KOLRO-367484 format. One line per field, with one value per atom (N, C-alpha, C): residue number from 1; atom name; x, y, z. Coordinates in steps of 0.1 Angstrom, whole numbers, padded with zeros to 4 digits, always signed. Layout:
! residues N
dotor <- c(NUM:...)
roro <- c(CA:...)
x <- c(X:...)
y <- c(Y:...)
z <- c(Z:...)
! end
This chain:
! residues 96
dotor <- c(1:1:1:2:2:2:3:3:3:4:4:4:5:5:5:6:6:6:7:7:7:8:8:8:9:9:9:10:10:10:11:11:11:12:12:12:13:13:13:14:14:14:15:15:15:16:16:16:17:17:17:18:18:18:19:19:19:20:20:20:21:21:21:22:22:22:23:23:23:24:24:24:25:25:25:26:26:26:27:27:27:28:28:28:29:29:29:30:30:30:31:31:31:32:32:32:33:33:33:34:34:34:35:35:35:36:36:36:37:37:37:38:38:38:39:39:39:40:40:40:41:41:41:42:42:42:43:43:43:44:44:44:45:45:45:46:46:46:47:47:47:48:48:48:49:49:49:50:50:50:51:51:51:52:52:52:53:53:53:54:54:54:55:55:55:56:56:56:57:57:57:58:58:58:59:59:59:60:60:60:61:61:61:62:62:62:63:63:63:64:64:64:65:65:65:66:66:66:67:67:67:68:68:68:69:69:69:70:70:70:71:71:71:72:72:72:73:73:73:74:74:74:75:75:75:76:76:76:77:77:77:78:78:78:79:79:79:80:80:80:81:81:81:82:82:82:83:83:83:84:84:84:85:85:85:86:86:86:87:87:87:88:88:88:89:89:89:90:90:90:91:91:91:92:92:92:93:93:93:94:94:94:95:95:95:96:96:96)
roro <- c(N:CA:C:N:CA:C:N:CA:C:N:CA:C:N:CA:C:N:CA:C:N:CA:C:N:CA:C:N:CA:C:N:CA:C:N:CA:C:N:CA:C:N:CA:C:N:CA:C:N:CA:C:N:CA:C:N:CA:C:N:CA:C:N:CA:C:N:CA:C:N:CA:C:N:CA:C:N:CA:C:N:CA:C:N:CA:C:N:CA:C:N:CA:C:N:CA:C:N:CA:C:N:CA:C:N:CA:C:N:CA:C:N:CA:C:N:CA:C:N:CA:C:N:CA:C:N:CA:C:N:CA:C:N:CA:C:N:CA:C:N:CA:C:N:CA:C:N:CA:C:N:CA:C:N:CA:C:N:CA:C:N:CA:C:N:CA:C:N:CA:C:N:CA:C:N:CA:C:N:CA:C:N:CA:C:N:CA:C:N:CA:C:N:CA:C:N:CA:C:N:CA:C:N:CA:C:N:CA:C:N:CA:C:N:CA:C:N:CA:C:N:CA:C:N:CA:C:N:CA:C:N:CA:C:N:CA:C:N:CA:C:N:CA:C:N:CA:C:N:CA:C:N:CA:C:N:CA:C:N:CA:C:N:CA:C:N:CA:C:N:CA:C:N:CA:C:N:CA:C:N:CA:C:N:CA:C:N:CA:C:N:CA:C:N:CA:C:N:CA:C:N:CA:C:N:CA:C:N:CA:C:N:CA:C:N:CA:C:N:CA:C:N:CA:C:N:CA:C:N:CA:C:N:CA:C)
x <- c(+0555:+0556:+0571:+0576:+0590:+0593:+0605:+0610:+0616:+0623:+0630:+0624:+0623:+0618:+0629:+0625:+0634:+0644:+0640:+0650:+0661:+0658:+0668:+0677:+0672:+0680:+0690:+0685:+0694:+0704:+0701:+0711:+0722:+0718:+0728:+0737:+0731:+0738:+0749:+0744:+0753:+0765:+0762:+0772:+0782:+0777:+0786:+0795:+0790:+0799:+0809:+0805:+0815:+0826:+0822:+0832:+0841:+0836:+0845:+0855:+0850:+0859:+0868:+0865:+0874:+0870:+0858:+0854:+0844:+0839:+0829:+0836:+0831:+0837:+0827:+0832:+0823:+0819:+0809:+0803:+0812:+0815:+0823:+0837:+0844:+0858:+0863:+0854:+0858:+0868:+0870:+0879:+0872:+0880:+0875:+0869:+0858:+0851:+0856:+0860:+0866:+0856:+0848:+0840:+0827:+0823:+0811:+0799:+0799:+0787:+0785:+0796:+0795:+0790:+0793:+0788:+0773:+0768:+0754:+0747:+0753:+0747:+0746:+0756:+0756:+0745:+0743:+0733:+0719:+0717:+0704:+0701:+0711:+0709:+0705:+0712:+0708:+0694:+0690:+0676:+0666:+0669:+0660:+0658:+0670:+0669:+0661:+0662:+0655:+0640:+0636:+0622:+0618:+0628:+0626:+0620:+0615:+0609:+0621:+0624:+0635:+0631:+0632:+0629:+0637:+0632:+0639:+0652:+0662:+0674:+0672:+0680:+0678:+0681:+0676:+0678:+0693:+0699:+0713:+0722:+0720:+0729:+0727:+0715:+0712:+0719:+0719:+0726:+0741:+0747:+0761:+0765:+0757:+0760:+0759:+0749:+0748:+0758:+0764:+0773:+0787:+0789:+0802:+0803:+0792:+0792:+0799:+0804:+0811:+0801:+0804:+0794:+0794:+0782:+0781:+0789:+0794:+0803:+0795:+0800:+0793:+0795:+0784:+0784:+0791:+0797:+0804:+0794:+0795:+0786:+0792:+0804:+0811:+0804:+0797:+0790:+0779:+0772:+0762:+0767:+0778:+0784:+0788:+0794:+0798:+0786:+0775:+0764:+0757:+0757:+0751:+0760:+0773:+0782:+0781:+0779:+0777:+0764:+0754:+0741:+0742:+0749:+0751:+0759:+0770:+0778:+0770:+0762:+0755:+0744:+0738:+0728:+0734:+0746:+0753:+0757:+0760:+0763:+0751:+0740:+0727:+0723:+0726:+0722:+0730:+0743:+0751:+0752)
y <- c(-0840:-0848:-0851:-0850:-0852:-0866:-0869:-0883:-0887:-0878:-0881:-0873:-0880:-0873:-0866:-0859:-0851:-0860:-0872:-0881:-0885:-0887:-0891:-0879:-0867:-0855:-0854:-0856:-0854:-0865:-0877:-0888:-0886:-0881:-0879:-0867:-0857:-0845:-0849:-0858:-0863:-0871:-0880:-0888:-0879:-0869:-0860:-0852:-0848:-0841:-0851:-0863:-0873:-0876:-0877:-0879:-0867:-0855:-0844:-0843:-0848:-0848:-0860:-0870:-0881:-0892:-0892:-0902:-0912:-0910:-0919:-0932:-0943:-0956:-0965:-0973:-0982:-0994:-1001:-1012:-1023:-1032:-1044:-1042:-1035:-1034:-1024:-1014:-1004:-0993:-0993:-0983:-0970:-0959:-0946:-0943:-0937:-0934:-0920:-0921:-0908:-0904:-0913:-0910:-0902:-0892:-0885:-0893:-0901:-0909:-0920:-0926:-0936:-0931:-0918:-0912:-0910:-0906:-0904:-0918:-0928:-0941:-0946:-0944:-0948:-0940:-0927:-0919:-0924:-0927:-0932:-0946:-0954:-0967:-0966:-0957:-0955:-0950:-0941:-0936:-0947:-0956:-0967:-0976:-0978:-0986:-0980:-0966:-0958:-0957:-0961:-0960:-0947:-0940:-0928:-0930:-0919:-0920:-0919:-0931:-0932:-0942:-0938:-0948:-0961:-0971:-0984:-0982:-0991:-0991:-0993:-0987:-0988:-1002:-1007:-1020:-1021:-1010:-1011:-1014:-1010:-1013:-1028:-1033:-1047:-1056:-1052:-1059:-1060:-1049:-1049:-1058:-1059:-1068:-1083:-1086:-1100:-1104:-1094:-1097:-1101:-1098:-1101:-1116:-1123:-1137:-1145:-1156:-1165:-1172:-1173:-1180:-1195:-1201:-1216:-1224:-1235:-1244:-1250:-1250:-1256:-1271:-1277:-1292:-1296:-1307:-1313:-1320:-1318:-1325:-1338:-1341:-1353:-1365:-1365:-1377:-1381:-1371:-1374:-1380:-1375:-1380:-1395:-1398:-1412:-1422:-1417:-1426:-1428:-1418:-1420:-1428:-1428:-1436:-1450:-1453:-1467:-1473:-1465:-1470:-1474:-1466:-1468:-1481:-1483:-1495:-1507:-1507:-1518:-1522:-1512:-1515:-1521:-1517:-1522:-1537:-1541:-1555:-1564:-1558:-1566:-1569:-1560:-1562:-1573:-1574:-1584:-1598)
z <- c(-1903:-1891:-1889:-1877:-1874:-1873:-1878:-1879:-1865:-1859:-1847:-1835:-1823:-1811:-1804:-1793:-1785:-1778:-1774:-1768:-1777:-1790:-1800:-1801:-1802:-1804:-1792:-1780:-1768:-1767:-1771:-1770:-1781:-1793:-1803:-1799:-1793:-1789:-1778:-1769:-1758:-1764:-1774:-1780:-1788:-1795:-1802:-1793:-1781:-1771:-1766:-1763:-1758:-1769:-1781:-1792:-1793:-1792:-1793:-1781:-1769:-1758:-1758:-1766:-1767:-1757:-1752:-1742:-1747:-1759:-1765:-1770:-1765:-1769:-1776:-1785:-1792:-1783:-1786:-1778:-1774:-1784:-1781:-1778:-1787:-1786:-1776:-1774:-1764:-1769:-1782:-1788:-1789:-1789:-1790:-1803:-1803:-1816:-1821:-1834:-1840:-1851:-1856:-1868:-1863:-1870:-1867:-1869:-1880:-1884:-1873:-1869:-1858:-1845:-1842:-1830:-1831:-1843:-1845:-1844:-1850:-1849:-1835:-1827:-1813:-1805:-1808:-1801:-1805:-1818:-1822:-1816:-1815:-1809:-1795:-1787:-1773:-1772:-1781:-1781:-1784:-1793:-1795:-1783:-1776:-1764:-1753:-1752:-1742:-1746:-1758:-1762:-1769:-1774:-1781:-1795:-1801:-1814:-1825:-1830:-1839:-1850:-1863:-1873:-1873:-1879:-1879:-1887:-1884:-1891:-1906:-1915:-1929:-1934:-1945:-1950:-1955:-1959:-1964:-1953:-1940:-1930:-1926:-1927:-1924:-1935:-1947:-1958:-1956:-1951:-1949:-1938:-1928:-1917:-1921:-1929:-1934:-1944:-1952:-1962:-1956:-1943:-1937:-1933:-1934:-1931:-1942:-1938:-1948:-1956:-1969:-1978:-1975:-1977:-1974:-1984:-1979:-1987:-1999:-2010:-2022:-2022:-2026:-2026:-2039:-2039:-2051:-2059:-2072:-2082:-2087:-2083:-2088:-2083:-2072:-2067:-2076:-2082:-2091:-2104:-2109:-2121:-2119:-2108:-2106:-2105:-2099:-2098:-2112:-2120:-2133:-2142:-2140:-2148:-2144:-2131:-2126:-2132:-2133:-2138:-2153:-2160:-2174:-2177:-2169:-2170:-2166:-2156:-2152:-2162:-2168:-2178:-2191:-2194:-2205:-2203:-2191:-2187:-2188:-2184:-2185:-2199:-2208:-2222:-2229:-2225:-2232:-2226)
! end
């Protein structure tokens, strides 16, 4: 059973020809695409949008996109230490 349909094949073929001619541009930045792999990715993306038979994006590409995000700020544990120190000192005062 074939993984890719004819629409996907034609879109990738078109993208490769545009890259070779130097007219293929990336989405947001609008820079010229020089990479062969990027041209294939653009072709497959266009085929997905057109409703062609194309497998879902691999999980590795999804992981790369999510790893670019900034990590969440870490909470300080010093507030816990202060509160426990206060409770110990107050209990010591009550005993005496």
